[in-house]
C-alpha positions in Angstrom: -111.3 48.1 57.3 -108.6 47.0 54.9 -106.8 43.7 55.5 -103.3 43.8 57.0 -100.5 43.7 54.5 -98.0 40.8 54.9 -94.6 40.3 53.4 -92.4 37.2 53.8 -88.6 36.8 53.8 -86.2 34.0 54.3 -83.4 34.0 56.9 -80.4 31.6 57.0 -78.2 31.1 60.1 -74.5 30.6 60.9 -74.9 27.5 63.0 -78.2 25.6 62.5 -79.5 23.4 59.6 -82.6 25.6 59.0 -84.1 28.2 56.8 -86.6 30.4 58.5 -89.6 32.0 56.8 -90.4 35.3 58.6 -93.7 37.1 58.1 -93.8 40.9 58.5 -97.3 42.2 59.0 -98.3 45.9 58.8 -101.4 47.1 60.5 -104.4 47.9 58.3 -104.0 51.3 56.7 -107.5 52.4 57.8 -107.1 51.1 61.3 -108.8 53.1 64.1 -105.7 52.6 66.2 -102.9 54.2 64.1 -100.3 53.3 66.7 -101.0 49.6 66.5 -97.7 47.9 66.0 -96.3 46.0 63.1 -95.8 42.2 63.7 -92.8 40.0 62.9 -93.1 36.3 63.5 -91.6 33.0 62.5 -94.0 31.5 59.9 -92.1 28.3 59.0 -88.9 26.4 59.6 -87.5 24.5 56.6 -84.9 21.8 57.0 -81.5 22.6 55.4 -78.5 20.6 54.7 -76.4 22.8 56.9 -76.0 26.4 58.1 -76.4 28.9 55.4 -74.5 32.1 56.0 -75.4 33.7 52.7 -78.5 33.5 50.5 -79.1 34.5 46.9 -82.7 34.5 45.5 -83.2 34.4 41.7 -86.1 36.0 39.9 -89.3 33.9 39.3 -89.2 31.5 36.4 -91.9 31.1 33.9 -93.5 28.3 35.9 -93.6 30.4 39.0 -90.9 28.9 41.2 -87.7 30.7 42.3 -84.3 29.4 43.0 -82.5 29.9 46.3 -78.7 29.5 46.3 -76.8 29.3 49.6 -73.4 28.9 51.1 -73.2 25.9 53.3 -70.6 25.7 56.1 -70.6 21.9 55.9 -67.7 19.5 56.0 -66.6 19.5 53.2 -67.9 23.0 52.3 -70.6 23.2 49.6 -73.0 25.5 47.8 -76.6 24.6 47.6 -79.5 25.0 45.2 -83.2 25.0 46.4 -86.5 25.4 44.6 -88.8 27.9 46.3 -92.4 27.0 45.5 -93.9 29.2 48.1 -93.0 30.9 51.4 -93.3 27.6 53.2 -92.5 25.1 50.5 -88.8 24.9 49.8 -87.2 21.8 48.3 -83.5 20.8 47.9 -82.3 20.5 44.3 -78.6 19.7 44.7 -75.3 20.7 46.1 -71.8 21.2 44.8 -68.6 21.0 46.8 -66.2 24.0 47.0 -62.5 23.9 47.6 -62.7 26.3 50.6 -65.6 27.7 52.6 -67.7 30.1 50.5 -68.4 33.6 51.7 -71.1 34.6 49.2 -72.8 33.1 46.2 -74.6 34.8 43.3 -76.2 33.3 40.1 -77.3 34.0 36.6 -79.6 31.7 34.6 -76.7 29.6 33.5 -74.1 29.7 36.3 -73.5 30.0 40.1 -70.5 32.0 41.3 -68.8 31.3 44.6 -65.8 32.9 46.4 -64.2 32.2 49.7 -60.7 32.7 51.1 -58.1 31.5 48.5 -60.4 30.1 45.8 -63.7 30.4 44.0 -65.8 28.4 41.6 -68.2 28.7 38.7 -70.8 26.0 38.5 -73.1 25.4 35.5 -76.8 25.4 35.9 -79.8 23.9 34.2 -81.7 27.1 33.1 -85.1 25.3 33.5 -84.7 23.8 37.0 -81.9 25.9 38.4 -80.1 22.8 39.6 -76.3 22.2 39.2 -75.4 20.2 36.1 -72.3 18.1 35.3 -69.8 19.5 32.9 -66.3 18.2 31.7 -63.5 19.1 34.1 -61.9 22.2 32.5 -59.7 24.1 35.0 -57.7 24.2 38.1 -56.4 27.1 40.2 -53.4 29.1 39.2 -52.3 32.6 40.2 -54.0 36.0 39.8 -57.4 34.5 39.2 -56.4 32.9 35.9 -57.2 29.4 34.8 -55.5 26.5 33.1 -56.7 23.0 31.9 -56.9 20.1 34.3 -58.7 16.8 34.7 -59.2 17.0 38.5 -62.6 16.7 40.1 -63.9 19.1 42.7 -67.3 18.3 44.0 -70.1 15.8 44.5 -73.8 16.3 44.5 -75.8 15.2 47.5 -79.1 15.6 45.8 -81.5 12.8 46.7 -81.9 12.1 43.0 -78.3 12.0 42.0 -74.9 10.8 43.3 -73.1 12.1 40.2 -70.0 14.2 40.5 -70.5 17.9 40.0 -67.5 19.4 38.3 -67.0 23.2 38.4 -67.1 24.8 35.0 -64.1 26.8 36.3 -62.0 27.0 39.5 -60.5 30.3 40.4 -57.5 31.0 42.6 -56.8 34.4 44.2 -53.4 33.5 45.5 -50.7 35.8 44.1 -47.8 37.6 45.7 -50.0 37.9 48.8 -50.3 34.5 50.5 -53.5 33.3 52.0 -53.7 33.7 55.8 -56.0 31.7 58.0 -55.2 32.1 61.7 -57.8 29.5 62.7 -59.7 31.8 65.0 -63.5 31.7 65.0 -63.6 35.2 63.5 -61.5 34.1 60.6 -64.2 31.7 59.2 -61.8 29.5 57.4 -59.8 32.3 55.7 -62.8 34.5 54.8 -61.5 37.5 56.8 -58.1 37.3 55.1 -59.1 36.4 51.5 -61.8 36.6 48.9 -65.2 37.1 50.6 -67.9 37.8 48.1 -69.1 37.4 44.5 -71.6 39.6 42.7 -72.7 40.1 39.1 -73.4 43.3 37.3 -77.1 43.9 36.6 -76.8 42.7 33.0 -74.6 39.7 34.0 -71.6 40.8 31.9 -69.2 41.3 34.8 -68.4 39.6 38.1 -66.9 41.4 41.2 -65.0 39.5 43.8 -64.1 41.5 46.9 -60.9 40.3 48.5 -60.4 41.4 52.1 -56.9 39.9 52.5 -55.4 41.1 49.2 -57.1 44.5 49.6 -58.5 44.5 46.1 -61.5 43.8 43.9 -61.0 41.2 41.2 -63.2 41.9 38.2 -64.1 39.3 35.5 -65.8 39.5 32.1 -68.6 36.9 31.9 -69.5 35.0 28.8 -73.3 35.3 28.0 -73.4 31.8 26.6 -72.1 29.6 29.4 -71.2 32.0 32.2 -67.4 31.5 32.0 -65.3 34.1 33.7 -62.3 35.9 32.2 -60.0 38.0 34.5 -60.2 41.7 33.7 -58.3 43.4 36.5 -57.1 43.3 40.0 -58.2 46.7 41.4 -56.3 47.7 44.5 -58.3 49.5 47.2 -57.9 53.2 47.8 -56.5 52.8 51.3 -53.9 50.3 52.4 -56.0 48.9 55.2 -59.5 48.9 53.6 -60.3 45.2 53.4 -63.0 45.0 50.6 -65.8 42.8 51.8 -68.6 43.3 49.3 -69.3 45.0 46.0 -72.8 46.0 45.1 -73.9 47.3 41.7 -76.1 50.3 41.0 -79.1 49.1 38.9 -77.8 51.0 35.8 -74.5 49.2 35.9 -72.6 52.5 35.7 -71.4 52.4 39.3 -70.6 49.9 42.0 -70.2 50.4 45.7 -67.5 48.6 47.7 -67.9 48.1 51.4 -64.6 48.2 53.3 -64.6 45.9 56.3 -61.6 47.4 58.1 -62.1 51.1 57.5 -65.9 51.3 57.6 -65.9 53.2 54.3 -68.0 52.7 51.2 -66.3 53.6 48.0 -68.0 54.5 44.8 -66.5 53.3 41.5 -67.5 54.2 38.0 -67.5 51.2 35.6 -66.4 50.9 32.0 -65.7 48.0 29.5 -69.2 46.5 30.2 -68.6 46.8 33.9 -65.2 45.0 34.0 -63.0 48.0 34.7 -63.3 50.3 37.7 -62.4 54.0 38.4 -62.6 55.3 42.0 -64.8 58.4 42.3 -65.9 58.8 45.9 -65.6 57.5 49.5 -67.9 58.0 52.5 -67.7 56.9 56.1 -70.4 54.8 57.7 -69.6 55.2 61.4 -69.9 58.5 63.3 -66.8 60.8 63.3 -66.1 60.2 67.0 -66.0 56.4 66.6 -62.7 54.5 66.0 -62.8 52.2 62.9 -60.8 49.7 64.9 -63.9 48.9 67.0 -66.0 47.8 64.0 -66.0 45.4 61.1 -68.3 46.7 58.4 -70.8 44.3 56.9 -73.2 45.2 54.0 -74.0 47.8 51.4 -77.3 48.0 49.4 -79.2 50.4 47.2 -82.9 51.2 47.9 -85.6 49.4 45.9 -88.4 51.9 45.7 -87.3 53.9 42.7 -86.3 51.0 40.4 -83.3 51.9 38.2 -82.8 55.2 40.0 -82.6 54.4 43.7 -82.6 57.4 46.0 -80.6 55.9 48.9 -77.6 53.8 49.7 -77.7 51.7 52.9 -74.6 50.4 54.6 -74.2 48.5 57.9 -71.4 48.0 60.4 -70.9 45.5 63.3 -69.3 46.1 66.6 -66.2 43.9 67.1 -67.4 43.2 70.7 -70.8 42.7 72.2 -70.4 46.0 74.1 -70.0 48.0 70.8 -73.3 48.5 68.9 -73.3 48.7 65.1 -74.7 51.3 62.7 -76.8 51.6 59.6 -75.9 54.6 57.5 -78.1 56.1 54.8 -76.6 58.2 52.1 -78.5 60.2 49.3 -77.8 59.1 45.8 -78.0 61.2 42.6 -80.1 59.7 39.7 -76.9 58.6 38.1 -75.7 56.7 41.2 -73.1 58.9 42.8 -73.3 60.1 46.4 -75.1 63.4 46.4 -72.4 65.7 47.8 -74.6 68.7 47.6 -76.0 67.6 50.9 -73.6 68.9 53.6 -72.4 66.8 56.5 -75.0 66.6 59.3 -72.2 66.8 61.8 -71.2 70.3 60.7 -69.2 72.2 63.3 -69.1 69.2 65.6 -66.3 67.8 63.5 -63.9 69.6 65.9 -61.1 70.3 63.4 -61.6 67.3 61.2 -62.6 69.5 58.3 -58.9 70.4 57.9 -58.0 66.8 57.1 -60.9 66.2 54.8 -62.9 64.0 57.2 -65.9 66.3 56.9 -66.2 65.5 53.2 -66.6 61.8 54.1 -70.1 62.6 55.4 -71.5 64.8 52.6 -74.7 63.1 51.5 -75.3 61.4 54.8 -79.0 61.5 55.8 -79.0 59.2 58.8 -76.7 57.3 61.2 -78.8 54.7 63.0 -77.4 52.8 66.0 -78.5 49.2 66.0 -79.9 47.4 69.0 -76.9 45.0 69.3 -73.4 44.7 67.9 -74.9 42.4 65.3 -72.4 39.7 66.1 -71.3 38.2 62.8 -74.2 39.7 60.9 -76.0 43.1 61.2 -76.7 42.5 57.5 -79.2 45.0 56.0 -81.6 43.9 53.2 -84.1 46.4 51.7 -87.7 45.1 51.3 -91.1 46.5 50.4 -92.0 50.2 50.2 -95.5 51.0 51.5 -97.0 54.5 51.4 -93.6 56.0 50.8 -91.9 54.2 53.7 -89.1 51.7 52.9 -88.8 48.6 55.1 -85.5 46.8 55.6 -84.6 43.5 57.3 -81.7 43.5 59.7 -80.2 40.3 61.1 -78.3 39.7 64.3 -76.3 36.7 65.1 -75.2 37.7 68.6 -78.7 37.1 70.2 -80.6 35.7 67.3 -82.8 38.7 66.5 -84.3 39.6 63.2 -85.5 43.2 63.0 -87.5 45.2 60.5 -86.5 48.9 60.2 -88.4 51.7 58.5 -87.0 54.6 56.6 -89.3 57.5 55.5 -86.6 59.7 54.0 -85.8 61.4 57.3 -85.8 58.9 60.2 -84.9 55.3 60.6 -86.5 53.3 63.4 -87.2 49.7 64.5 -90.8 48.7 63.8 -90.8 45.0 64.7 -88.5 42.2 65.9 -88.6 38.5 66.3 -86.1 36.1 67.9 -85.0 32.8 66.2 -84.9 29.6 68.1 -82.4 29.3 71.0 -78.8 29.1 69.7 -79.7 30.2 66.1 -77.6 33.1 64.9 -79.4 35.0 62.2 -77.1 35.5 59.1 -78.7 37.1 56.1 -82.2 37.7 54.7 -83.9 37.7 51.3 -87.4 39.1 50.7 -89.8 36.9 48.8 
């Protein structure tokens, strides 16, 4: 009999100073009990400096370690760098203070990018260790994401080995004619629901995308390959007046990006040009069923599948219910080899659209393969993260902050189902996952 296959991933939380290592175990392929279940369990708890709502895992370095970068909802707010030596050995490298609470972080070999609410930062990295490095103060916020010289400081490392000030290489401001709103409610997260929410790089690192819920736009930046500095390219207004762009995810080819719209539960497809810095809207699809009201949801994540490398077959997108009584969804759309939604596949809802074909709503579901209802509303999370593909089946992590569940779902090209679940410690709300 073959040995069970195991796969590990990390999970951060919204409200506890821990990183969880979760182990997913598939039954042996030659098992005499084919219906034996997969297993999901907490393998390890690593101490963290605060709650980590978003995780970004860099590729392995030449010496075998990886770097984990995280948002930290500390006071004052920070972003954090860790060294991941193994699934259960994670060490703190350093932190850098941000002006406002960060929604997401992403990183290249030379820089970390953070965005949250009204502002964002670019921090320089040591390419060898992945830790933050000091650099001369060079910028302060102005309008429209532009920069101007300044001598102000912005952050301080709390690394055990250094008390040196960490200056951002650049500080960005997203305040323009639209002021920054923060109503102080728990669901505003310090302005994240009414301002910039995410930061993601193009696959080759030449462009940065910042989704801005409050200003209903995507800010795009051209990135210097030498030091990671960002230069504003454009402010791309969303296709609909109430979209609320939350996250931009690139196709591996770099030719397209997918924008998840928090308020309308749409995913829009944009073609890129000018090394990824300019966008042209091409398609839009809906990620909740046609009989559901978009006002009952706040969409969460969008991802491409991993099993076919630079030509992913599927687009995954998740939504959350705004109340605990309303469950969320994971939608699966078919992609062409180039990266568009495959509109040759008709809507699975067909004649059940009850007249919606006349207003074009049926077209919003062309290419849809599956609409999976999640076990809970997802709370603040319901974040989907593709993982390993085994024997043609793709496995995905799904996080729930409402009850603290972590799920693994399977997708075989036709059906999505839950194959395993584990619950975090009491009071811990699962935020996002990254597969090791």
